[in-house]
C-alpha distance (Angstrom), angle and dihedral (degrees) to the residues before:
residue distance angle dihedral
Q1 . . .
V2 3.82 . .
Q3 3.79 124.7 .
L4 3.78 118.5 -160.2
V5 3.79 126.8 -157.9
E6 3.79 122.0 -175.4
S7 3.78 124.9 -156.7
G8 3.78 139.7 164.3
G9 3.77 101.0 70.9
G10 3.78 122.8 133.5
L11 3.78 146.5 118.1
V12 3.79 118.8 -47.3
Q13 3.76 134.9 165.1
A14 3.74 121.7 -112.5
G15 3.76 111.0 -82.5
G16 3.77 91.7 30.2
S17 3.77 131.8 115.4
L18 3.78 138.9 -124.3
R19 3.79 135.0 178.7
L20 3.77 118.6 -144.7
S21 3.77 121.4 -158.8
C22 3.77 130.2 -159.0
A23 3.77 115.8 -163.3
A24 3.78 117.0 -161.5
S25 3.76 130.2 -159.5
G26 3.75 122.1 -153.6
R27 3.76 134.5 63.9
T28 3.82 95.4 -102.9
F29 3.83 97.3 67.1
S30 3.78 93.8 107.4
S31 3.80 91.7 56.1
Y32 3.83 92.7 61.3
C33 3.74 131.6 80.6
M34 3.79 107.8 -132.7
G35 3.76 130.1 -141.7
W36 3.79 138.4 -169.7
F37 3.77 118.7 -145.8
R38 3.80 132.5 176.2
Q39 3.74 138.6 -156.3
A40 3.80 119.9 -158.2
P41 3.80 120.6 -159.5
G42 3.77 110.1 -75.4
K43 3.79 94.3 4.8
E44 3.72 136.8 98.2
R45 3.75 121.8 -100.1
E46 3.81 113.1 -92.6
F47 3.78 138.9 -167.2
V48 3.80 115.4 -100.3
A49 3.81 108.2 170.1
G50 3.78 141.6 -18.5
I51 3.76 137.8 -164.1
S52 3.80 132.9 -162.1
W53 3.78 121.3 -116.4
S54 3.82 92.0 -100.1
G55 3.79 94.3 42.5
S56 3.80 91.9 -121.5
T57 3.79 96.0 115.7
T58 3.76 129.3 46.9
Y59 3.78 134.6 -175.3
Y60 3.80 131.1 -161.7
A61 3.73 139.2 -171.6
N62 3.78 111.5 -114.9
S63 3.80 90.4 -116.9
V64 3.83 93.2 63.1
K65 3.83 101.6 30.5
G66 3.77 110.7 127.7
R67 3.81 92.7 15.6
F68 3.81 104.4 59.8
T69 3.80 128.7 52.4
I70 3.80 125.3 -165.2
S71 3.76 120.9 -158.0
R72 3.77 138.6 159.9
D73 3.80 139.9 -151.5
N74 3.78 109.1 -154.8
A75 3.78 92.1 -173.3
E76 3.82 88.6 59.4
N77 3.81 95.4 36.4
T78 3.78 89.6 -127.0
V79 3.78 136.6 128.3
Y80 3.78 121.9 -162.6
L81 3.75 137.5 -157.8
Q82 3.79 114.9 -159.1
M83 3.78 109.3 -162.0
S84 3.79 121.9 -166.9
S85 3.80 136.0 171.2
L86 3.80 88.1 26.9
K87 3.78 119.9 -161.0
P88 3.80 130.3 -158.4
E89 3.83 88.0 -110.4
D90 3.82 88.4 63.6
T91 3.82 88.0 70.2
A92 3.77 106.5 120.9
V93 3.79 146.0 110.0
Y94 3.80 105.1 -83.5
Y95 3.82 119.6 -146.5
C96 3.77 132.2 -171.0
A97 3.79 120.3 -149.2
A98 3.78 138.4 -173.8
D99 3.82 115.6 -124.3
P100 3.79 121.0 -165.7
S101 3.78 94.4 -171.0
G102 3.78 107.5 40.1
S103 3.77 92.5 -125.9
F104 3.83 93.0 115.5
H105 3.79 89.3 -147.2
Q106 3.76 109.1 147.9
H107 3.79 92.2 -131.6
A108 3.80 90.4 56.6
M109 3.80 97.0 56.9
D110 3.77 115.5 114.0
Y111 3.79 98.3 -163.1
W112 3.79 137.3 21.0
G113 3.76 134.6 -166.2
K114 3.79 122.5 -135.6
G115 3.78 94.0 -109.8
T116 3.76 139.3 -119.4
L117 3.83 124.8 -118.8
V118 3.74 120.8 -121.3
T119 3.78 117.3 -170.4
V120 3.82 120.0 -172.9
S121 3.83 114.9 -166.2
S122 3.77 122.4 -154.9
C-alpha cells in the first residue's frame, strides 16, 4: 500500500515558478515509476510528466517540455515537479500517481494522491 500526498500548489503570476512535492508512505515507493497528471476546469485529466523508478529516465508532455522538470528522492520517498515559465493554461489540479509498469497510462496507475491546486494568473 502506498499513500501519496501532494503539496506546494498555490497562486502564481504568469512567468513565475512553483515546485510541487509528492510525499509517499510505504516501503515500496522506490519500486514504482511516478507520474504527475493534471486536470484543468472542464477538461479531462492529462499526463504531465513521468519518471522511472531509478530516476534515470524522464518523460514529459509536449505542452510542458522545457518548462517543467520531474525528479525524485527515493531516500525521502518524494517526487517533485519543478514548474517554471508558468502560463495561465497550466492552471489545474495536479496529481501524483504511482505506476507499476512505466506506461504512464492513467488506467495503469496503482495509487493516486488527492491533488494540489495550481492557479496561474495572467
